N, C-alpha and C positions, 0 to 999 in steps of 0.2 A: 717250475713253480710259478714264474711270472705269467706264463700262458694260462695256467689254471686260474690264477687270480683274474686275468682278463676275461676268461670265459665265464667265471662266476659273476663278474660285473655285468657282462652282456646279458646273462640270464636274469639278473635282478631287474634289468631294464625291460627286457623283452616279455617276460611272463605277465607283468601287470598290463602291458599294452594289449596282449592277446586276450586277457580276461575281461577287459572292459571295452574291447574294440567294437566298432559298429560300422556298418556300411553307410553310404550316403543317405539312405532312407531312414536311418536310426535304428534298424533292426539289428539285434545281436547276432554276430556271425556264429553259425553252428553247422553241423553236418547236413542239415536239411536244406541249406542254402548253397548256391554255387560258391566255391571257395577256391580262388585261383591266386597264384603267385604272380606278381608283376615282373619278376626277374627270371621266370622259367618254372621248372618243375622241381619240387622237393617233397618227397612222400615216403611213407613206410607203413608197416603195421607195428603197433605198440601193444604188446601182450595180446596179439591176435586181432586187434581192432584197427581199422583204417585211420590213418593220420595223413593230413596234407597241409603244407604251409599255406597260410592266407596272407595276401598283401605282399609287401616288400620283403624279400629275403636278402639280408645283408651279406655281402661277400667281400673278403679282404685278402690281399696277398702281402706277405711281409718277407724281408730278408734280415737276418741278424748275423753280424760278423762275430765269430767266436774266438778270434785270434788266429794267427798263422794264416793258413789257406782255407780254414773251415768257415763255411757260410751255411747257416741253417735257414732253409727256405720253407715257408708255410703258406697254405691257403686255408681260410676259415670261412664258415658260413653259418647263419643262424636264422631260424624261422619259428613262428608260432602257429599252431593249428589246434582244432578241437577234435576230441574223441567223441564226446557227447555235448549236449547243450551247456552243461555246467562243468566240464572238465577239459582244460586246455593243457597242452604240453609245449614247452619251448625246447627246441633241440639246437644245440650249439656244437659244431664239429670243427676240428682242426687236423689237417694232415701235414706232417713236417718231415723234412729229410735234409741231411747234410748233402749239399750239392744241388743240382737242378731238380725241380719237380718234373717227373715224367710219367707217362701212362704206366700203370702197374698197381700192385696191391701194397698198401701201407698197413702194417700191423698196429693194433691198438691194444695196450695191456702192459703187463709187467715186463714183457720182453722188449718193449720199445724204448730205446734210450733217447729218442729225439723229440718226444713230447706230443705225438699224435694222440688225440683224445676226443671224447664226446661227453657233454654235460647235458642232462635232461632234467628240466624242472616242471613240476605240475602246479596247476592253479590250486591244488589241494595242499600246498605247503610241503610237498615232497620233492626230494632231489636225488638223482642217481648219477653215477659217473662211470666212465670206462677210460682208463688211461694208465700211466705208469704206476699208479698206486693201487689199482684194483680194477676189476671188470676186464672184459676182453672184447675183441672184435676186429674188424678190418674195414678199410676204405679202399675201393678200387677205382682208379681213374681210367676211363676209356679215352677221354680227350682232356688235355689241359693246355690252355694257351694264355696269353696275357689278359684276355677278356672273356673266357668261356671255359667252363668245366662240366664234364659229364661223367657219370659212373654210378656205382652201387655201394651200399654199405650194410653191415650187420653188426649188432652189438649185444652183449649181455652186460648190462650196466648194474653195478653194485649200489646199494643204498648208501647215501652219504650225508643227507641233511633232513631235517624236519620229520615228517611222518612217514618217510619212505621205508618200506619193508620189502624184503625179497628182491630177487633179481628182476629187473625190467628188461624184457626181451624186445629188441628192435630187429625186425626182419624185413626182407623185401625192400630195403631202402633204395631209392633212386634219386638222382639229381641231374639236372640239365639246366645250368644257370649261366646267364650272361651278366657281365658287370662292366 
C-alpha cells in the first residue's frame, strides 16, 4: 500500500510537469520535436501510439527490511512524454522482489505479493494501474546493477481514477537507464 501511495504522489508531481513543460526555446514539447531522455531510453506504445519519456527519468533503488531475514528490494522509475501535442502520459513503474534484484521477469498483477506495479496518468485527468489490486503485466530486467537497468515491459492497466475508461494497453516497452 505504501508503494502505491508513493507512486501516486510521484504521478501527481510528474504529470503537471509534463503537461506544461517546454524546451529552452519556449516551445511546448510534442511528438513533432526531438524528445530525448537525459537518463537513457524509456519508451513504449500506449494503445498503439508511440510514447517516449522526455527530459529526466527519475530512477530510485530501495531496500525495506520486513523482519527476520526478509528484505524487499525495489527499483522504480518515472517519466513523462507526449502521445499528441495535447495528451501526455506519466508512467511510473516499480519492480520488487524479496532478496536481491537480478535479471529476469517480474510479474505485475494480482499474483504478485511483493508490490511490483505500474501507474499511468494522463494529462486528461485519467489514471490507470497495474499491480496487486488489478491489471496485469511484466517487467523483464536484462541488466540490473547499482547504477544501470535495462529491459522490457508490457502492461494491461485497469482504470483507477478520473476519466479513465477501458484497459490501457502498454506494449513494446523498453528501458535503458543510468542513475
